PANU-667802 format. One line per 4 residues: for each residue x, y, z of C-alpha. Coordinates in steps of 0.1 Angstrom, whole numbers. Each point is the difference from the previous one (the first is absolute). Last residue first. Example, Ala and Ser with C-alpha at 12.3 -4.5 7.8 and 13.67 -1.06 7.14 Angstrom:
% residues 2
137 -11 71 | -14 -34 7 $
% end
This chain:
% residues 166
-485 -1211 -174 | -35 10 6 | -3 20 -32 | -17 27 20 $
33 9 16 | 15 7 -35 | -28 25 -6 | 8 19 32 $
37 -3 -8 | -7 22 -31 | 8 -14 -35 | 18 24 -23 $
11 2 -36 | 28 21 -15 | 1 16 -34 | 4 34 17 $
-24 25 -14 | -30 -13 20 | 5 -31 23 | -16 -30 -17 $
-19 -23 22 | 9 -35 12 | -30 -23 6 | 15 -34 -8 $
-12 -1 -36 | 15 35 -4 | 34 -14 8 | -1 -25 -29 $
-14 27 -24 | 29 23 9 | 25 -28 -5 | -13 -7 -35 $
0 37 -8 | 37 3 7 | 27 1 28 | -25 7 28 $
13 23 28 | -15 -16 31 | -10 16 33 | -12 -18 31 $
-19 17 28 | 1 24 29 | 34 -11 12 | 17 5 34 $
25 -27 10 | 0 -25 29 | -32 -19 8 | -30 9 -21 $
19 13 -30 | 22 -31 1 | -30 -23 0 | -17 19 -28 $
31 0 -22 | 5 -38 6 | -36 -7 -9 | 2 22 -31 $
32 -16 -12 | -15 -35 5 | -31 10 -19 | 21 13 -28 $
21 -32 -2 | -31 -22 -1 | -16 23 -26 | 30 -3 -22 $
2 -37 6 | -35 -6 -14 | 11 -29 -22 | -3 20 -33 $
37 6 -2 | 24 -27 14 | 25 -4 -28 | -2 38 -6 $
17 6 34 | -22 22 22 | 8 36 8 | -7 26 27 $
22 31 4 | -1 31 22 | -28 -9 24 | 5 33 19 $
-14 3 35 | -14 34 8 | 7 30 21 | -17 32 -9 $
16 31 -14 | -9 37 8 | -11 -10 35 | -10 31 20 $
-36 -3 -11 | -5 -31 22 | -16 -28 -20 | -36 -10 -1 $
-9 26 -26 | 28 -13 -23 | -15 -35 -1 | -34 10 -12 $
15 26 -23 | 20 -27 -19 | 37 3 5 | 23 19 -24 $
0 32 21 | 15 -19 29 | 32 -6 -20 | 8 -38 3 $
25 -15 23 | 21 -31 -2 | 11 -30 20 | 10 -32 -18 $
-14 -32 -14 | 11 -22 -29 | -17 -28 -18 | 10 -34 -14 $
-12 -28 -22 | 6 -37 -10 | 36 -1 12 | 15 -34 -5 $
23 -12 29 | -22 -28 14 | -34 17 -6 | -1 38 2 $
-21 31 8 | 25 27 7 | -2 30 24 | 23 29 -5 $
6 26 28 | 8 35 -10 | 26 27 1 | 19 -17 29 $
33 3 -19 | 4 -38 2 | -36 -4 -13 | 7 24 -29 $
32 -20 -8 | -19 -33 -1 | -27 15 -23 | 24 16 -25 $
13 -24 -26 | -23 -29 -8 | -31 12 19 | 2 35 -15 $
9 -14 -34 | -31 -21 -2 | -23 29 12 | 14 25 -26 $
1 -26 -27 | -37 -9 3 | -6 -36 -12 | -3 -14 35 $
33 -18 -2 | 19 -16 29 | 28 -23 -11 | 28 22 15 $
-17 4 34 | 6 -37 11 | -6 2 38 | 28 -10 24 $
9 37 6 | -32 8 17 | -31 20 -8 | -23 2 30 $
-28 -26 1 | -29 -15 -19 | 4 -38 -2 | -12 -26 -25 $
4 -36 12 | 28 -25 -4 $
% end
């Protein structure tokens, strides 16, 4: 059977997933399915047979306009105190599959989905992440995300995502 990237479903083996970060492991094991049922986010899993190799979550969010870089703020109506974004809330790869480029594959899929939705059915000026640690920050920086001041969050504008040609 081939590797698939699709919505998390009950047939997948969540309990054996381990990325080495307790917060991300526990989320998949105990909370992800409930969050999906509550419509808090969608969870996409990269899997083969029933083994989950990695996953990510997407949801709607907003960021205070004053946190945005000046180049973006000046293009936005002044009446917006918060700007709509897509939140890439979690992204993790099982330690058994680290070093195979799966993190980048998951991220690019998330960016493509976010860009498509923003162009068709839901306003979003970019993708925001809230990196768990310095390793995650470095990962997102490699893909062009910028730090938003005083927030710990990182941002990639939809205009930059469009240039990726996804």
